[in-house]
C-alpha positions as CSV (number, residue, x, y, z in Angstrom):
1,M,-1.0,27.9,49.4
2,P,-0.3,29.2,52.9
3,P,1.6,32.4,53.3
4,R,5.2,32.3,52.1
5,R,4.7,28.8,50.7
6,G,5.7,30.3,47.4
7,C,9.0,31.4,48.5
8,H,9.8,28.1,50.0
9,L,8.9,26.5,46.7
10,A,11.2,28.7,44.8
11,M,14.4,27.4,46.3
12,P,13.7,23.6,45.4
13,Q,12.7,24.7,41.9
14,E,15.9,26.7,41.3
15,A,18.0,23.8,42.7
16,L,16.4,21.2,40.5
17,L,15.3,22.9,37.3
18,H,18.7,22.6,35.8
19,D,17.6,19.2,34.7
20,R,14.9,18.7,32.3
21,D,13.8,15.5,34.1
22,L,13.3,17.4,37.4
23,V,10.8,20.0,36.2
24,A,7.3,19.0,37.6
25,I,7.6,20.6,41.0
26,A,4.2,20.9,42.8
27,P,3.2,21.8,46.4
28,V,1.4,19.4,48.6
29,T,-1.2,20.3,51.2
30,T,-0.2,20.3,54.7
31,A,-0.2,16.9,56.4
32,R,-2.3,16.7,59.5
33,R,-1.5,13.0,60.6
34,I,1.9,11.3,60.4
35,R,1.7,7.7,61.2
36,G,-1.2,8.1,63.5
37,R,0.3,11.4,65.3
38,E,-2.5,13.6,65.1
39,D,-2.2,17.6,65.0
40,F,1.3,17.6,63.6
41,N,1.4,20.8,61.4
42,L,4.1,20.8,59.0
43,G,3.9,24.6,58.8
44,S,6.2,26.0,56.3
45,E,7.8,22.7,55.5
46,L,7.4,21.7,51.9
47,M,6.7,18.3,50.2
48,V,7.4,18.4,46.6
49,G,6.8,16.1,43.8
50,H,8.8,15.8,40.5
51,K,9.4,13.5,37.6
52,V,12.3,11.8,38.9
53,G,11.2,12.4,42.5
54,L,11.1,12.7,46.0
55,S,9.0,11.1,48.8
56,T,7.3,11.3,52.2
57,D,4.9,9.4,54.5
58,A,2.3,11.8,54.8
59,E,-1.0,9.8,54.6
60,T,-2.7,11.4,51.8
61,P,-0.9,14.2,49.6
62,S,-3.0,16.3,47.3
63,D,-5.4,14.3,45.2
64,G,-4.6,16.7,42.4
65,L,-0.9,15.8,42.7
66,H,-1.7,12.1,42.4
67,R,-3.9,12.6,39.3
68,R,-1.2,14.6,37.6
69,H,1.7,12.4,38.4
70,T,0.3,8.9,39.1
71,N,2.7,7.0,36.8
72,D,6.0,8.9,37.6
73,I,5.8,10.6,41.1
74,R,8.2,9.9,44.0
75,L,7.7,12.1,47.1
76,C,10.1,13.2,49.8
77,W,10.6,15.7,52.5
78,V,12.4,18.9,51.4
79,I,13.3,21.1,54.2
80,S,14.9,24.6,54.5
81,G,18.4,25.3,55.9
82,D,17.0,25.4,59.5
83,R,18.6,22.2,61.0
84,S,16.8,22.6,64.3
85,Q,13.7,21.3,62.8
86,L,15.3,17.8,62.4
87,D,15.2,17.4,66.1
88,R,11.4,17.2,65.9
89,R,10.4,13.7,66.8
90,A,8.2,13.6,63.6
91,F,11.1,13.8,61.3
92,K,13.1,11.0,63.0
93,D,10.1,8.8,63.1
94,I,9.5,9.2,59.3
95,Y,13.3,8.2,58.6
96,L,13.6,5.4,61.0
97,R,10.2,3.7,60.4
98,N,10.3,4.0,56.6
99,D,14.1,4.5,55.9
100,G,13.0,7.4,53.8
101,Q,15.0,10.4,52.7
102,I,15.1,14.0,54.0
103,F,16.6,16.5,51.7
104,A,17.5,20.2,52.3
105,V,17.9,23.1,49.9
106,D,19.7,26.2,51.3
107,D,22.1,28.9,49.9
108,E,25.2,26.6,49.8
109,V,23.1,24.0,47.7
110,L,21.9,26.7,45.3
111,D,25.5,28.0,44.9
112,E,26.7,24.7,43.9
113,A,23.9,23.9,41.6
114,R,24.4,27.2,39.8
115,A,28.1,26.7,39.5
116,A,27.7,23.1,38.2
117,N,24.6,23.9,36.1
118,A,23.1,20.7,37.3
119,P,20.8,19.7,40.3
120,R,22.0,19.5,43.7
121,L,20.5,18.5,47.1
122,R,21.6,18.3,50.6
123,L,21.2,14.8,51.8
124,M,20.2,14.4,55.5
125,R,20.9,11.0,56.9
126,L,20.1,9.7,60.4
127,L,22.8,7.4,61.4
128,P,23.6,5.5,64.7
129,G,26.3,7.3,66.9
130,P,29.4,5.4,68.3
131,L,28.7,1.9,69.4
132,R,30.0,2.4,73.0
133,E,28.2,5.7,73.6
134,G,24.6,4.4,73.3
135,L,24.3,4.4,69.4
136,R,22.4,7.8,69.9
137,P,21.1,8.6,66.3
138,Q,22.8,11.5,64.8
139,W,22.1,13.6,61.7
140,R,24.9,13.7,59.1
141,E,24.7,15.6,55.7
142,R,26.4,16.3,52.6
143,I,25.4,17.8,49.3
144,V,24.8,15.3,46.5
145,T,24.0,14.9,42.9
146,P,20.9,13.0,41.7
147,K,23.2,10.0,40.8
148,E,24.0,9.5,44.3
149,I,20.3,8.8,45.2
150,D,18.6,5.5,44.5
151,W,15.3,6.9,43.2
152,G,13.7,3.4,42.8
153,R,10.5,2.8,40.9
154,P,7.5,5.0,40.8
155,G,6.0,4.9,44.3
156,D,9.2,4.1,46.1
157,R,10.9,6.3,48.6
158,P,14.2,7.7,47.4
159,R,17.2,6.4,49.4
160,S,20.9,7.2,49.7
161,K,23.0,4.6,47.8
162,G,25.2,4.4,50.8
163,D,24.6,2.3,53.8
164,R,21.3,2.9,55.5
165,F,20.8,3.0,59.3
166,D,20.7,-0.8,59.9
167,G,23.5,-1.3,57.3
168,Y,25.7,1.3,59.1
169,L,24.8,-0.2,62.5
170,E,25.8,-3.8,61.2
171,K,29.2,-2.5,60.2
172,L,29.5,-0.7,63.7
173,V,28.8,-4.2,65.4
174,Q,31.2,-6.1,63.2
175,R,34.2,-3.7,63.9
176,D,33.7,-4.3,67.6
177,T,35.1,-7.7,68.4
178,A,33.4,-8.2,72.0
179,V,29.8,-7.1,70.7
180,S,30.2,-9.2,67.6
181,H,31.0,-12.3,69.6
182,L,28.4,-11.6,72.2
183,R,25.9,-11.3,69.4
184,R,26.8,-14.7,68.0
185,E,26.5,-16.3,71.2
186,F,23.1,-14.6,71.6
187,Y,21.8,-15.9,68.4
188,S,23.1,-19.3,69.2
189,A,21.2,-19.2,72.5
190,L,17.9,-18.0,71.0
191,T,18.3,-21.0,68.3
192,D,18.6,-23.5,71.2
193,C,15.9,-21.8,73.4
194,N,18.9,-21.4,76.2
195,Q,17.3,-18.8,78.5
196,D,20.4,-18.6,80.6
197,Q,22.9,-18.1,77.9
198,A,20.7,-15.7,76.3
199,G,20.4,-13.6,79.3
200,V,24.2,-13.5,79.8
201,S,24.9,-12.4,76.2
202,W,22.0,-9.8,76.3
203,D,23.4,-8.3,79.7
204,G,26.9,-8.4,78.2
205,I,26.0,-6.3,75.3
206,A,23.8,-4.0,77.4
207,S,26.8,-3.3,79.5
208,I,28.6,-2.0,76.5
209,V,26.0,-0.3,74.5
210,G,23.4,0.4,77.0
211,G,19.9,-0.9,77.5
212,V,17.6,-2.5,80.0
213,S,18.6,-5.8,81.7
214,W,17.5,-9.2,80.6
215,S,15.5,-9.6,83.8
216,A,13.5,-6.5,82.9
217,L,12.2,-7.9,79.9
218,G,9.8,-10.3,81.6
219,D,9.4,-14.1,81.8
220,P,12.8,-15.6,80.4
221,Y,11.0,-18.3,78.3
222,D,8.6,-16.0,76.7
223,T,11.4,-13.4,76.1
224,V,13.7,-15.9,74.4
225,R,10.9,-17.1,72.2
226,A,9.7,-13.7,71.1
227,L,13.4,-12.5,70.4
228,G,13.9,-15.8,68.6
229,V,11.1,-14.8,66.1
230,L,12.4,-11.2,66.0
231,A,15.9,-12.5,65.1
232,T,14.5,-14.8,62.6
233,V,12.7,-12.0,60.7
234,R,15.8,-9.6,60.9
235,R,18.3,-12.4,59.6
236,N,15.9,-14.2,57.3
237,E,17.3,-17.4,59.0
238,L,15.6,-19.7,61.6
239,T,16.9,-18.3,65.1
240,V,14.1,-19.9,67.3
241,Q,13.4,-23.5,68.3
242,T,10.6,-24.7,66.2
243,K,9.5,-27.3,63.7
244,I,7.9,-24.8,61.4
245,E,9.9,-24.1,58.4
246,M,11.4,-20.7,57.3
247,S,9.2,-21.1,54.3
248,N,6.1,-20.7,56.4
249,L,7.3,-17.6,58.0
250,P,3.7,-16.0,58.5
251,H,2.6,-19.2,60.4
252,L,5.8,-19.1,62.6
253,V,5.2,-15.4,63.5
254,N,1.5,-15.8,64.2
255,S,2.1,-19.2,66.2
256,L,5.2,-18.1,68.3
257,L,4.7,-14.4,68.9
258,L,1.3,-12.7,67.8
259,E,-0.9,-15.4,69.2
260,P,0.5,-16.2,72.8
261,K,-0.9,-13.4,75.0
262,E,2.5,-13.4,77.1
263,R,4.3,-12.3,73.9
264,R,1.9,-9.9,72.2
265,S,3.8,-7.0,73.8
266,W,6.5,-7.5,71.2
267,S,4.1,-6.8,68.4
268,R,5.3,-3.3,67.7
269,A,8.9,-4.5,67.6
270,L,7.8,-7.1,65.0
271,R,6.1,-4.4,62.9
272,S,9.1,-2.2,62.9
273,L,11.4,-4.9,61.9
274,S,9.2,-6.3,59.3
275,E,9.0,-2.7,57.6
276,S,12.6,-2.7,57.3
277,W,13.5,-6.2,56.5
278,R,10.2,-8.2,55.5
279,P,7.5,-5.9,54.3
280,D,6.0,-8.8,52.5
281,L,5.2,-10.3,56.0
282,L,3.0,-7.4,56.7
283,A,1.0,-7.8,53.4
284,V,-0.1,-11.3,54.8
285,P,-3.6,-10.5,56.1
286,S,-3.5,-12.8,59.3
287,V,-0.2,-11.2,60.4
288,A,-1.4,-7.6,59.8
289,K,-4.8,-8.3,61.7
290,K,-3.1,-9.7,64.7
291,I,-0.5,-7.0,64.9
292,E,-3.4,-4.4,64.7
293,R,-5.4,-6.2,67.4
294,N,-2.4,-6.4,69.7
295,L,-1.4,-2.9,69.4
296,E,-5.1,-1.8,70.1
297,D,-5.2,-4.1,73.1
298,A,-2.0,-2.5,74.4
299,H,-3.3,1.0,73.8
300,G,-3.4,2.9,77.0
301,D,-1.3,0.4,78.9
302,P,2.3,1.4,77.9
303,G,3.7,-1.0,80.3
304,N,2.4,-3.8,78.4
305,E,4.1,-2.9,75.1
306,L,7.8,-3.5,74.2
307,L,9.4,-1.4,71.5
């Protein structure tokens, strides 16, 4: 255990040990790689595991931890009261890519736990900012009880029972009449493979929320086809002109996005969407292999990859 790791472990213990289901706290070795980002040292940050659980995306926590808690562990990030660390790109990547949860334990949390004689955690949520101010992600926080967390099943990542990032974003769009209307027109244009109308709707939305212009995305035909596939994955509804049935989504994705060389630059966007909305798609070997191939081919050529 690195210097001072013991004192960082003490606070989560005190905040959680009021509940007999939250007693098996154990430190996890420092993670050296987070989703392919090498040499990220968590320093004094603590990943803990306990019976009802908390979760992280570190590649390989301690083997001992896995052996002791294989049947009931969840893992999560538990940070101290220093909010500045949340600005580090790694934490935002973990939250956005995995919809995982970050918790904090500080003096205020401990005071509430002692007063209630029950577990308390500070829930850190990364949510989109105002629609017409660029949707810049903002951290929001509040102290919660375990009942306000969706712990899931063993191996799941704990999540807030409230709206997640995409759900919160959806509500923002629905409340904005102009953007909501433009989005409906955009989806309709993608379904009809109408490049001109898709471009008009895209630029209309970009003028409100920000973003690159339609012309900057590349060839209009390939763009409307690729975005049609992404919209299909996101909506779980055919939004691209094709004879392939929705029931054969892996074939649709392979044929219309991952195989055509002109559209492979959208592979990372497909992977990100699938992680949130259709994780089963990434479990299909042909899809997973093609995404990996395309990302490897784009490595070293950032201009050939669209996020």
